[in-house]
C-alpha positions as CSV (number, residue, x, y, z in Angstrom):
1,M,23.4,80.3,-116.1
2,R,23.9,83.1,-118.7
3,F,24.7,82.4,-122.3
4,L,26.7,85.3,-123.8
5,L,28.0,85.3,-127.3
6,T,31.6,86.3,-128.0
7,D,32.3,89.4,-130.1
8,E,33.4,87.2,-133.0
9,Q,30.2,85.2,-132.8
10,S,28.0,88.3,-132.7
11,D,30.0,89.8,-135.6
12,F,29.4,86.7,-137.6
13,A,25.7,86.8,-137.1
14,R,25.6,90.5,-138.0
15,T,27.5,89.8,-141.2
16,L,25.1,87.1,-142.3
17,R,22.1,89.3,-141.5
18,S,23.6,92.2,-143.5
19,L,24.4,90.0,-146.4
20,L,21.0,88.4,-146.5
21,G,19.3,91.7,-146.1
22,T,20.7,92.8,-149.5
23,A,20.3,89.4,-151.2
24,E,16.7,89.8,-152.3
25,V,15.8,86.6,-150.5
26,P,12.0,86.9,-150.9
27,A,12.3,87.0,-154.7
28,A,14.6,84.0,-154.6
29,V,12.1,82.1,-152.4
30,R,9.3,82.8,-154.8
31,A,11.4,81.7,-157.7
32,W,12.5,78.5,-155.9
33,A,8.8,77.6,-155.3
34,A,8.1,78.2,-159.0
35,G,11.0,75.9,-160.0
36,D,13.6,78.5,-160.9
37,L,16.5,77.6,-158.6
38,N,19.1,80.0,-159.9
39,P,18.4,83.0,-157.6
40,G,18.4,80.6,-154.6
41,R,21.7,79.1,-155.7
42,S,23.1,82.6,-155.9
43,V,22.2,83.2,-152.3
44,W,23.8,79.9,-151.3
45,A,27.0,80.9,-153.1
46,R,27.1,84.2,-151.2
47,L,26.6,82.3,-147.9
48,A,29.4,79.9,-148.8
49,E,31.8,82.9,-149.2
50,T,31.2,83.7,-145.5
51,G,32.4,80.2,-144.4
52,L,29.0,79.2,-143.1
53,F,29.0,75.7,-144.7
54,A,32.6,75.2,-143.5
55,L,31.4,75.2,-139.9
56,A,30.2,71.6,-140.3
57,V,33.4,70.2,-141.8
58,P,36.7,69.4,-140.0
59,E,39.7,71.5,-140.7
60,E,41.7,68.7,-142.4
61,Y,39.1,68.7,-145.2
62,G,38.9,72.4,-145.8
63,G,36.4,73.3,-143.1
64,A,36.5,75.5,-140.0
65,G,35.9,72.5,-137.7
66,L,32.7,71.1,-136.3
67,L,31.3,74.2,-134.6
68,P,27.6,73.6,-133.7
69,L,27.1,76.9,-131.8
70,E,28.4,79.1,-134.6
71,L,26.5,77.1,-137.1
72,A,23.3,77.4,-135.1
73,L,23.9,81.2,-135.0
74,G,24.1,81.2,-138.7
75,F,20.9,79.1,-139.1
76,V,18.9,81.5,-137.0
77,E,19.8,84.2,-139.6
78,L,18.9,81.8,-142.4
79,G,15.5,81.3,-140.8
80,R,15.0,85.0,-140.2
81,A,15.7,85.7,-143.9
82,G,13.7,82.6,-145.1
83,V,16.6,81.2,-147.3
84,P,15.3,78.4,-149.5
85,G,16.8,75.0,-150.1
86,P,18.1,72.1,-148.0
87,V,20.6,74.0,-146.0
88,V,20.0,71.9,-142.9
89,E,20.3,68.7,-144.9
90,S,23.5,69.8,-146.6
91,A,25.1,70.6,-143.2
92,A,23.9,67.3,-141.7
93,A,25.4,65.4,-144.7
94,S,28.7,67.1,-143.9
95,V,28.4,65.9,-140.3
96,L,27.5,62.4,-141.4
97,L,30.6,62.1,-143.6
98,S,32.8,63.7,-141.0
99,E,31.6,61.2,-138.3
100,L,31.8,58.1,-140.6
101,G,35.5,57.7,-140.3
102,D,36.0,56.8,-144.0
103,E,39.0,58.8,-145.2
104,A,38.2,58.2,-148.9
105,L,34.6,59.4,-148.7
106,A,35.6,62.4,-146.6
107,K,38.2,63.6,-149.1
108,L,35.8,63.0,-151.9
109,F,32.9,65.1,-150.6
110,L,33.8,67.3,-147.6
111,P,36.0,69.9,-149.3
112,G,33.3,70.7,-151.8
113,L,30.6,70.8,-149.2
114,A,32.8,73.2,-147.1
115,S,33.4,75.6,-150.0
116,G,29.8,75.4,-151.3
117,G,31.1,73.9,-154.6
118,I,28.7,71.0,-154.1
119,S,25.5,70.7,-152.2
120,A,23.5,67.8,-150.7
121,T,20.3,66.6,-149.3
122,L,19.8,63.8,-146.8
123,T,17.3,61.3,-145.5
124,L,17.9,59.3,-142.3
125,P,16.1,56.6,-140.3
126,G,13.6,58.1,-138.0
127,G,13.3,61.2,-140.1
128,S,11.0,62.0,-143.0
129,P,11.1,59.5,-145.8
130,Y,11.1,62.3,-148.3
131,A,14.2,64.1,-149.5
132,L,14.1,67.9,-149.6
133,D,14.9,69.4,-153.0
134,A,16.7,66.3,-154.4
135,D,16.7,67.8,-157.9
136,A,18.3,71.0,-156.7
137,V,21.5,69.5,-155.2
138,T,24.5,67.7,-156.6
139,H,24.2,64.7,-154.2
140,C,21.4,63.0,-152.4
141,F,22.5,60.8,-149.4
142,T,20.2,58.2,-148.0
143,V,20.8,56.1,-144.9
144,S,18.5,53.0,-144.5
145,A,17.3,51.5,-141.3
146,A,19.8,48.6,-142.0
147,G,22.7,51.0,-141.8
148,R,23.4,51.3,-145.5
149,L,24.6,54.7,-147.0
150,H,23.5,55.2,-150.6
151,L,24.2,58.1,-153.0
152,T,22.0,59.3,-155.9
153,H,22.3,62.3,-158.2
154,G,19.4,64.5,-159.0
155,I,16.8,61.7,-159.1
156,V,13.3,62.8,-158.2
157,G,10.8,60.1,-157.3
158,E,7.3,60.4,-155.9
159,R,6.5,64.0,-155.0
160,L,4.8,65.1,-151.8
161,A,2.9,68.4,-151.4
162,S,4.0,70.6,-148.5
163,L,2.3,73.5,-146.7
164,D,5.4,75.5,-147.7
165,P,5.7,75.5,-151.5
166,V,9.4,76.1,-151.1
167,R,9.8,72.7,-149.5
168,R,9.9,70.5,-152.6
169,L,9.8,67.0,-151.3
170,S,10.3,63.7,-153.1
171,R,10.9,60.1,-152.2
172,P,14.4,59.0,-153.0
173,P,14.8,55.9,-155.1
174,A,15.4,52.6,-153.3
175,T,18.6,52.0,-155.2
176,G,21.8,54.0,-155.6
177,A,25.5,53.7,-155.3
178,L,26.3,52.0,-152.0
179,L,29.0,54.0,-150.2
180,A,29.2,52.3,-146.8
181,M,27.4,50.0,-144.5
182,G,27.5,48.8,-140.9
183,P,27.5,50.1,-137.3
184,A,29.7,53.1,-138.2
185,V,27.0,54.3,-140.7
186,T,24.3,53.9,-138.0
187,A,26.3,55.8,-135.4
188,A,27.2,58.6,-137.8
189,A,23.5,58.9,-138.9
190,E,22.4,59.3,-135.3
191,T,24.9,62.2,-134.9
192,A,23.9,63.8,-138.2
193,G,20.2,63.6,-137.2
194,R,20.9,65.4,-134.0
195,W,22.7,68.2,-135.8
196,A,19.8,68.4,-138.3
197,R,17.3,68.7,-135.4
198,L,19.5,71.4,-133.8
199,L,19.8,73.5,-136.9
200,T,16.1,73.2,-137.7
201,A,15.4,74.5,-134.2
202,A,17.7,77.5,-135.1
203,Q,15.7,78.0,-138.3
204,C,12.5,78.0,-136.3
205,L,13.8,80.6,-133.9
206,G,14.8,82.8,-136.9
207,V,11.4,82.4,-138.5
208,G,9.6,83.3,-135.3
209,E,11.7,86.4,-134.9
210,A,10.9,87.5,-138.5
211,L,7.2,86.9,-138.0
212,L,7.2,88.9,-134.7
213,A,9.2,91.8,-136.2
214,R,6.8,92.1,-139.1
215,T,3.8,91.9,-136.8
216,V,5.0,94.6,-134.5
217,A,5.7,96.9,-137.4
218,Y,2.2,96.2,-138.8
219,A,0.6,96.8,-135.4
220,K,2.2,100.3,-135.3
221,Q,0.7,101.1,-138.7
222,R,-2.8,99.6,-138.7
223,T,-5.4,101.7,-137.0
224,Q,-8.8,101.0,-135.5
225,F,-11.0,103.5,-133.7
226,G,-8.5,106.2,-134.5
227,A,-5.5,104.5,-132.8
228,P,-2.8,102.0,-133.8
229,I,-3.8,98.5,-132.8
230,G,-0.4,98.1,-131.2
231,S,-1.6,100.5,-128.5
232,F,-4.4,98.2,-127.4
233,Q,-3.7,96.2,-124.2
234,A,-4.9,92.8,-125.7
235,V,-2.6,93.2,-128.7
236,K,0.4,94.2,-126.4
237,H,-0.2,91.1,-124.3
238,R,-0.3,88.9,-127.4
239,L,2.9,90.3,-128.8
240,A,4.6,90.1,-125.4
241,D,3.6,86.4,-125.0
242,T,5.1,85.7,-128.5
243,L,8.3,87.5,-127.6
244,L,8.6,85.6,-124.3
245,A,8.3,82.3,-126.0
246,L,11.0,83.1,-128.5
247,E,13.3,84.5,-125.8
248,F,12.8,81.3,-123.7
249,A,13.8,79.2,-126.6
250,R,17.0,81.1,-127.3
251,P,19.1,79.9,-124.3
252,L,17.8,76.3,-124.8
253,L,19.1,76.5,-128.3
254,W,22.5,77.7,-127.2
255,A,22.7,75.1,-124.4
256,A,21.8,72.3,-126.9
257,A,24.5,73.5,-129.3
258,L,27.1,73.4,-126.5
259,S,26.1,69.9,-125.2
260,L,24.6,68.2,-128.3
261,S,22.9,65.8,-126.0
262,P,19.8,64.2,-127.4
263,A,17.6,65.5,-124.7
264,D,18.9,69.1,-124.9
265,V,18.6,69.2,-128.7
266,A,15.0,67.8,-128.4
267,A,14.1,70.4,-125.8
268,A,15.4,73.2,-128.0
269,K,13.6,71.9,-131.1
270,L,10.3,71.5,-129.2
271,T,10.5,75.0,-127.7
272,A,11.7,76.8,-130.7
273,G,9.3,75.0,-133.0
274,E,6.3,75.8,-130.8
275,A,7.4,79.4,-130.4
276,A,7.7,79.8,-134.2
277,Y,4.2,78.3,-134.7
278,A,2.7,80.5,-132.0
279,A,4.4,83.5,-133.7
280,A,2.8,82.5,-137.0
281,T,-0.6,82.3,-135.3
282,T,-0.2,85.7,-133.8
283,A,1.0,87.2,-137.0
284,L,-2.0,85.9,-139.0
285,Q,-4.5,87.0,-136.4
286,L,-3.2,90.5,-136.0
287,H,-2.7,91.0,-139.7
288,G,-6.3,89.9,-140.5
289,A,-7.3,89.0,-144.0
290,V,-4.2,90.6,-145.6
291,G,-2.1,87.9,-143.9
292,Y,-3.5,85.3,-146.2
293,T,-2.4,87.1,-149.4
294,E,0.5,85.7,-151.3
295,E,1.6,89.2,-152.4
296,L,2.6,90.0,-148.8
297,D,6.0,88.8,-147.9
298,L,4.7,87.7,-144.5
299,S,3.2,84.6,-146.2
300,L,6.7,83.3,-147.0
301,W,7.3,82.9,-143.3
302,L,3.8,81.9,-142.3
303,R,4.1,78.9,-144.5
304,K,7.4,77.8,-143.0
305,A,6.4,77.7,-139.3
306,R,4.3,74.5,-139.3
307,P,6.6,72.4,-141.6
308,L,9.7,73.4,-139.7
309,R,8.0,72.7,-136.4
310,D,7.6,69.1,-137.6
311,A,10.8,68.6,-139.6
312,W,13.5,66.5,-138.0
313,G,11.5,65.8,-134.9
314,T,7.8,66.5,-134.3
315,P,6.7,68.0,-131.0
316,S,5.6,64.5,-129.8
317,A,8.9,62.9,-130.8
318,C,10.9,65.6,-129.0
319,R,8.7,65.3,-125.9
320,A,9.3,61.6,-125.9
321,E,13.1,62.1,-126.2
322,V,13.1,64.5,-123.2
323,L,11.0,62.1,-121.2
324,R,13.3,59.2,-121.9
325,S,16.2,61.2,-120.6
326,R,14.4,61.8,-117.3
327,T,13.2,58.2,-116.8
328,G,16.2,56.3,-118.3
């Protein structure tokens, strides 16, 4: 089966890539890691103008409809550019509120999330117990294992160090305003978690592509024995293997966006996450010692590969989900 994007979908991805290419994202990433959130918020505002966040909100609440394929396309570009902040969690919060079936909550939050006027982070059962950038967003939603949806505002609890300094993690407080409870919350949380896993897979694919592109460019410039290292057969094979892994992940991601089945999403996340991590390993090895330096923009993507591989579904958890679908 061939997965071909429409002209409109391809144009949307190109628009995002062009916008992010002129948005000085690396500088915003470094500022975000240092605690200065304003440059990153400016990037978010420009993304909101493209309608990206509206792709996770139904039309009746000011969105473009729940469009997982188009949203996944956009998140590949976010990963490629290294956009900071809880973009996945904010989109997943929109899905949670859309699926909840509570008209009052939907009207209260979804129009702002669609327009980018408000932002959110989210923790769900089965995911990480830590909220991403809770102090950088307007709302922090937490769903407990008992099916209770709580809301807090800018409260930062216990902090957890991350391999990626841009991923500012904190444990949300146990208390907060109770918005809803019951089976509807549990069902909506399962759907939102699946979207979060899909969009993280898209980010992984973008990160892997960015790492590969920078490594190929470096291999053409760096010389040994009077020749670019990219001309050596072993280096060519390594880069080809990295490209093959990323290209294999791409159709799985599109298929998962079309079906949204737990097994398809898990397979896409597993494949894209492992491909991004392999791309980071290749990039580090071929760049040599210079790859470790913080001054090199490459480090911004190197540090993302491992945390994103494990976020919203570790490789073992995704393998278990795929296995359940085959034996169930």
